[in-house]
C-alpha positions in Angstrom: 0.0 0.0 0.0 1.4 3.4 -1.0 1.9 6.1 1.6 0.5 9.5 1.0 2.1 12.5 2.7 1.1 16.0 3.7 3.6 18.4 2.1 4.5 21.4 4.2 6.5 24.2 2.5 8.2 26.4 5.1 8.5 30.1 4.8 12.1 30.1 3.7 11.4 27.6 0.9 8.5 29.9 -0.2 10.9 32.9 -0.2 13.4 30.8 -2.2 10.7 30.2 -4.8 9.8 33.9 -5.0 13.5 34.8 -5.4 13.7 32.3 -8.3 10.5 33.8 -9.9 12.0 37.3 -9.6 15.3 36.2 -11.2 13.7 34.5 -14.1 11.3 37.3 -14.7 14.3 39.6 -15.1 15.7 37.3 -17.7 12.6 36.7 -19.9 8.9 37.5 -19.7 6.8 34.6 -18.4 10.0 32.6 -17.5 9.3 33.4 -13.8 5.8 32.0 -14.2 7.2 28.7 -15.7 9.7 28.4 -12.8 6.9 29.0 -10.3 4.7 26.3 -11.9 7.6 23.8 -11.9 8.8 24.6 -8.4 5.2 24.2 -7.0 4.4 21.0 -9.0 7.5 19.2 -7.7 6.6 19.4 -4.0 3.1 18.4 -4.9 4.4 15.2 -6.3 6.2 14.5 -3.1 2.8 13.7 -1.5 3.1 10.2 -3.1 6.7 10.0 -4.2 8.7 11.4 -1.3 10.6 8.2 -0.5 11.8 7.6 -4.1 14.7 10.1 -3.7 17.8 9.2 -1.8 19.0 10.8 1.4 21.8 13.3 0.7 22.6 14.9 4.1 21.6 13.4 7.4 17.9 12.9 6.9 17.5 15.4 4.0 16.5 14.3 0.6 16.7 16.3 -2.7 14.7 16.4 -5.8 15.3 18.5 -8.9 12.9 21.1 -10.1 11.8 20.1 -13.6 13.5 22.2 -16.4 15.4 24.4 -13.9 18.7 24.0 -12.1 17.2 24.1 -8.6 17.0 21.5 -5.9 14.3 21.1 -3.4 15.6 19.9 0.1 13.1 18.1 2.2 12.6 15.5 4.9 10.0 12.8 5.4 8.4 12.0 8.7 6.7 8.6 8.2 5.2 8.6 11.6 3.2 11.8 11.0 3.0 11.2 7.2 4.5 14.6 6.4 7.0 16.0 4.0 8.8 19.2 5.2 10.3 21.3 2.4 13.2 23.4 3.8 14.6 25.1 0.8 14.6 25.5 -3.0 18.1 26.6 -4.0 19.9 26.9 -7.3 22.4 24.1 -8.0 24.9 26.8 -9.2 24.9 28.4 -5.7 27.8 28.1 -3.3 27.7 24.4 -2.1 28.3 25.6 1.4 25.0 27.5 1.5 23.0 26.7 4.6 19.9 25.1 3.1 18.2 24.3 6.3 16.9 27.4 8.0 
């Protein structure tokens, strides 16, 4: 039987998404909208696919945003059936960036 999880996007992750939208809107009209759509669709898919992605750091898993160089960092709590999204950061950013805030 497949688990279904409640996805919780924290405030910092929402801010990361908005920064990405702003960045892509400066580059090209409607590109920010495309980024927003992709960055929101990926966490929604985690409600059923959260355990498919490998653990990268401690208990943190990562999944790529479709069509954009961003990674979503999240954790899964199987006891409470929740997925908590911590950050949505560009893969080109400094690898020492603190992604859990």
